[in-house]
N, C-alpha and C positions, 0 to 999 in steps of 0.2 A: 503494498499502499504507499503510495506517493505521504510523505511527512507532511505536505500542505495543508492537506485535506484532512478536515476534522473526522472522526470515523465515528460523530454523534452528529443526526442531520438536524438538528433540535437541540441547540444548546442555552446554556442558561438556562434549565431546566423548564425551556416548553418545550409541549408535548406538543403531539398529531391532533389534538381532541379538539374538535367543531366549537364547544363552547368556550377554551381558552384562547380560542383564535378573535371569537367574538368578544372574550374579556378586553383582549388588547386591543382593537380598534376602537371599544368605547373606550378606555384610558386613552389611549394615542388622543382621541378630540375630547377628551378632558382638556388634555394638558392645551392642546390647539385654544381652545377656548381661552384658558387662561391667559395666557402667551397675547392673543387676542386684546386682553380686557388693559393689560398694561401694556398696549404697543409694541411688542415685539410679534417672529412669524417663527412656527418650528419646523423643521425642515428632517425628517426623512431619509435616513440612510437607505439607499436603491441598490447598496452594493449585495453579495453575495455573501450570510454571515459566518457562510458553513467554511469560506478562506479564507481562513487569516490572513489580517494584513492589522501593519503598526499602523496606519493614522484612521482603519474605517471600524467601529466596535459595533457596528451593525442598530445604532441605537435612534437620538433624533440627537437634534441643534438647535439653540438660540438663535434668532439674529436680527436684528436692528434692524427690520426696513426701510429707514429712511436711506441709512449709510453702508446696508447692506453687509456689515460687519458683524462678526459671531462676535455672541457676549457671551453663550458658554457652550462649551460641551463641544468644539472644537474639533475632537477626533470620534462625532459622534459618538459621545460616551456615556449620554444623560438617559435615564429612563424615563415613561410616562411623568410617573411618581414627582422623579427632582423637578423633572420642568411642572410641575405643579407648587411642590415648596417654593422654589426658586420666584415661580410669579407671585405670592404669595409675600414673599419678603421685598419684592420690588412692590407691590401697591400699600404695604404700612410705609414703607420708606420716602 
């Protein structure tokens, strides 16, 4: 087996169950709404997460749409829950 290919097709505890995909989509939508409230945009990685890459962990990134600058998660390493928590901090600041 090629050492670059992860033997687990569902990394980070994700499984092939249908309900988990719905749950993940629901959390990403919640993160997008939270980011929109504070004037940011969420970008989701389109890379293949089963091929390891140093600059792409297959999750989310927060971007300022006015300047197109990365606010957090430059390596697509934020989970949806991380995005919601960061946006809550921006709301209170």
